[in-house]
C-alpha positions as CSV (number, residue, x, y, z in Angstrom):
1,M,-16.4,11.1,12.3
2,E,-17.2,13.7,9.6
3,A,-15.4,11.6,6.9
4,K,-17.5,8.6,7.8
5,I,-20.7,10.7,7.4
6,Q,-19.5,12.0,4.1
7,H,-18.7,8.5,2.9
8,Q,-22.2,7.3,3.9
9,K,-23.8,10.2,2.0
10,R,-21.7,9.6,-1.0
11,Q,-22.9,5.9,-1.2
12,T,-26.5,7.1,-1.5
13,C,-26.0,8.7,-4.9
14,P,-28.3,6.7,-7.2
15,A,-26.0,7.1,-10.2
16,E,-23.0,5.7,-8.2
17,I,-25.1,2.7,-7.1
18,A,-26.1,2.1,-10.7
19,L,-22.5,2.4,-12.0
20,K,-21.2,0.1,-9.3
21,M,-23.6,-2.6,-10.6
22,I,-22.3,-2.4,-14.2
23,S,-18.7,-1.4,-13.6
24,G,-16.1,-4.0,-14.4
25,R,-14.1,-4.8,-17.5
26,W,-16.4,-7.5,-18.6
27,K,-19.8,-6.8,-17.1
28,L,-21.3,-4.9,-20.0
29,L,-20.1,-7.6,-22.4
30,I,-21.5,-10.4,-20.2
31,W,-24.8,-8.5,-19.9
32,G,-24.9,-8.1,-23.7
33,E,-24.4,-11.9,-24.2
34,L,-27.0,-12.7,-21.6
35,F,-29.5,-10.3,-23.0
36,A,-29.6,-12.5,-26.1
37,G,-30.5,-15.5,-23.8
38,A,-29.2,-17.9,-21.2
39,K,-25.6,-19.1,-21.6
40,R,-23.4,-21.7,-20.0
41,F,-20.1,-20.6,-18.5
42,G,-18.0,-22.1,-21.4
43,E,-20.2,-20.3,-24.0
44,L,-19.5,-17.0,-22.3
45,Q,-15.8,-17.7,-22.0
46,R,-15.6,-18.6,-25.7
47,V,-17.5,-15.6,-27.0
48,L,-15.7,-13.1,-24.7
49,G,-12.3,-14.4,-25.9
50,S,-9.5,-13.1,-23.7
51,V,-11.4,-13.2,-20.4
52,T,-9.8,-15.5,-17.8
53,Q,-11.8,-18.2,-16.0
54,K,-11.1,-16.4,-12.7
55,M,-12.2,-13.0,-14.0
56,L,-15.4,-14.4,-15.6
57,T,-16.3,-16.2,-12.4
58,Q,-15.6,-13.1,-10.3
59,Q,-17.7,-10.8,-12.6
60,L,-20.6,-13.3,-12.8
61,R,-20.6,-13.7,-9.0
62,E,-20.7,-9.9,-8.5
63,M,-23.6,-9.6,-11.0
64,E,-25.4,-12.4,-9.2
65,E,-24.9,-10.7,-5.8
66,D,-26.2,-7.5,-7.3
67,G,-29.3,-9.3,-8.5
68,I,-28.6,-8.8,-12.2
69,V,-27.8,-12.4,-13.1
70,H,-29.4,-15.7,-12.1
71,R,-27.3,-18.8,-11.8
72,E,-29.2,-22.1,-12.5
73,V,-27.5,-25.3,-11.5
74,Y,-28.9,-28.5,-13.1
75,L,-28.4,-31.7,-11.2
76,Q,-27.1,-33.9,-13.9
77,I,-23.8,-35.6,-14.9
78,P,-21.8,-33.8,-16.2
79,P,-23.0,-30.8,-14.1
80,K,-24.7,-28.0,-16.0
81,V,-24.8,-24.4,-15.0
82,E,-26.6,-21.6,-16.9
83,Y,-26.6,-17.9,-16.4
84,S,-29.4,-15.6,-17.4
85,L,-30.6,-12.1,-16.7
86,T,-33.0,-11.4,-13.9
87,P,-35.9,-9.0,-14.4
88,L,-33.6,-6.3,-12.7
89,G,-30.9,-7.2,-15.2
90,K,-33.3,-6.8,-18.1
91,E,-34.3,-3.4,-16.8
92,L,-30.7,-2.2,-17.6
93,Q,-31.5,-2.3,-21.4
94,A,-32.7,1.3,-21.5
95,A,-29.8,2.7,-19.5
96,I,-27.2,0.8,-21.5
97,A,-28.9,1.8,-24.8
98,A,-28.7,5.5,-23.6
99,M,-25.0,5.1,-22.8
100,H,-24.4,3.4,-26.2
101,A,-26.1,6.4,-27.9
102,W,-24.0,8.8,-25.9
103,G,-20.8,6.9,-26.7
104,D,-21.7,7.0,-30.4
105,G,-22.0,10.8,-30.2
106,L,-18.6,11.0,-28.4
107,M,-17.0,8.8,-31.2
108,E,-18.5,11.1,-33.9
109,R,-16.9,14.1,-32.2
110,E,-13.6,12.4,-32.1
111,I,-13.7,11.5,-35.8
112,K,-14.5,15.1,-36.7
113,K,-11.5,16.5,-34.8
């Protein structure tokens, strides 16, 4: 019973919730592409290079479930689907910029070693 209570408490950490939303091998790269504007699935796959169709689909679905990405299906032939950032997804810009700056500092330290 105590382990269950600790698990519930741990899931309420705001930083953990935020990290869960952006964790994943491709999520930050997808976010970066979508921050520049809406993209079709094929465009994302081309620009990301080595991502598999299965993995890209999985990451996009997770981002959609988390409310970061909007999936727009156009009823036409051939079918057209576009992905874009939601307002919540756009709010990530400041957090990701801060992580980028922190990463730059870490890289500088490594270079000086």
